[in-house]
C-alpha positions in Angstrom: 4.4 26.5 -1.1 2.8 25.1 -4.4 2.6 21.3 -4.4 3.9 19.7 -7.4 0.6 17.1 -7.7 -2.7 18.3 -8.3 -4.5 17.0 -5.7 -2.7 15.6 -2.4 -4.6 13.0 0.8 -2.5 12.1 4.0 -4.5 9.8 6.6 -3.1 7.7 9.8 -5.0 4.8 11.0 -4.1 2.6 13.9 -2.9 -1.2 12.9 -6.4 -2.4 13.0 -7.1 -5.3 10.3 -11.0 -3.2 10.6 -9.1 -0.4 9.1 -7.8 -2.0 6.1 -11.3 -1.6 4.6 -11.2 2.0 5.2 -7.6 2.4 3.7 -8.8 1.1 0.5 -12.9 2.7 0.3 -10.3 6.3 1.2 -8.2 5.5 -1.1 -10.7 5.0 -4.1 -12.7 7.9 -3.4 -9.3 9.9 -3.4 -8.9 8.5 -7.0 -12.2 8.9 -8.5 -11.8 12.8 -9.5 -9.7 10.8 -12.1 -12.4 8.8 -13.8 -10.8 5.1 -13.2 -12.5 1.9 -15.0 -14.5 0.3 -11.5 -10.9 -2.7 -13.0 -8.8 0.3 -12.4 -10.2 1.0 -9.0 -10.1 -3.0 -8.2 -6.6 -2.9 -8.5 -6.0 0.2 -6.8 -8.0 -1.5 -3.4 -6.4 -4.9 -4.1 -3.0 -3.6 -3.9 -4.0 -0.7 -1.0 -6.0 -3.8 1.0 -2.1 -6.1 0.7 0.3 -3.1 1.9 -1.9 -2.1 5.1 -2.6 -5.7 5.4 1.4 -6.2 5.5 1.7 -3.2 7.8 -0.7 -5.0 10.0 0.6 -8.8 10.1 4.5 -8.4 9.8 5.4 -4.5 10.3 3.7 -4.6 14.0 3.4 -8.3 14.4 -0.8 -7.6 15.3 0.2 -5.2 17.8 -0.6 -1.3 17.8 1.0 0.8 15.6 0.0 4.1 13.0 -0.5 2.9 9.9 0.4 6.3 6.9 -1.2 6.7 3.5 0.1 9.2 1.1 -1.7 9.9 -1.7 -0.9 12.0 -4.1 -1.9 12.7 -7.8 -0.5 14.0 -11.2 -2.4 14.4 -14.4 -3.5 10.7 -14.4 -1.3 9.3 -12.5 -2.1 8.3 -8.7 0.8 8.2 -6.0 0.6 6.1 -3.4 2.8 5.3 0.0 2.2 3.5 2.4 4.1 3.5 5.6 4.7 2.1 9.3 7.4 2.4 11.8 7.3 -1.6 12.3 10.1 -3.7 12.4 11.1 -3.1 9.4 12.0 -6.0 6.5 15.4 -7.7 6.0 15.7 -8.8 2.8 13.6 -7.0 0.4 14.5 -9.0 -2.0 13.7 -12.5 -0.1 10.1 -10.4 0.9 9.1 -10.0 -3.0 9.8 -13.9 -3.8 6.2 -15.2 -5.0 5.2 -17.7 -1.8 7.5 -16.1 0.6 6.4 -15.8 4.0 7.2 -15.6 7.5 3.6 -15.8 9.3 3.3 -19.6 7.9 1.1 -20.6 11.0 -1.1 -17.3 9.7 -1.9 -19.4 6.8 -0.5 -16.2 5.0 -0.1 -16.8 1.1 3.1 -14.9 0.6 1.3 -13.3 -2.5 1.6 -10.0 -1.5 4.5 -7.9 -2.7 3.4 -9.9 -6.5 0.2 -9.3 -5.8 1.0 -5.5 -5.5 3.2 -5.5 -8.9 0.5 -7.0 -10.6 -1.6 -4.7 -10.3 0.3 -1.5 -9.7 2.4 -0.1 -12.8 5.0 -0.2 -9.8 5.9 -0.8 -6.7 9.2 0.1 -4.3 9.5 -1.1 -0.9 12.0 0.6 1.9 12.6 -0.5 4.5 14.9 -0.3 8.0 15.4 -2.8 10.4 13.6 -1.6 13.4 12.7 1.8 11.9 10.0 0.4 9.4 8.8 -0.6 5.7 7.4 2.7 3.0 5.2 1.1 0.2 5.4 2.9 -3.3 3.0 2.4 -5.9 2.4 4.3 -8.6 -0.6 3.6 -11.5 -1.5 5.3 -14.4 -5.2 5.8 -15.0 -6.1 5.8 -18.6 -7.6 8.0 -20.7 -11.5 7.4 -21.3 
């Protein structure tokens, strides 16, 4: 079956904080085929870091689980899906509010979703309590 995307990648990692850097570099390497600017790569890496960190800190609350990263390219657009099978988000609208955090004791800034929204062209958050969360981010890579 032919894919509707030009290219695809799937990566599964354990929800360990040292895998966050691996995730961001892997996605950056995948996106490099679109010849992005250094700024675009930095934006993508930052957004991926925030999403993966949310899975680790909030989805699995420091416990062990799997984080799945799907990346697809179509023309000059990259679609990044980052999902967990953790506890889920009770209220997505509240969770997306700047400075909102459920982990103040860990000195979390509550800016994860705000950062993802500011660095990517689109952000979609889907979550079901007890089943997990999927974050879909879209970034259009400019033609040089």
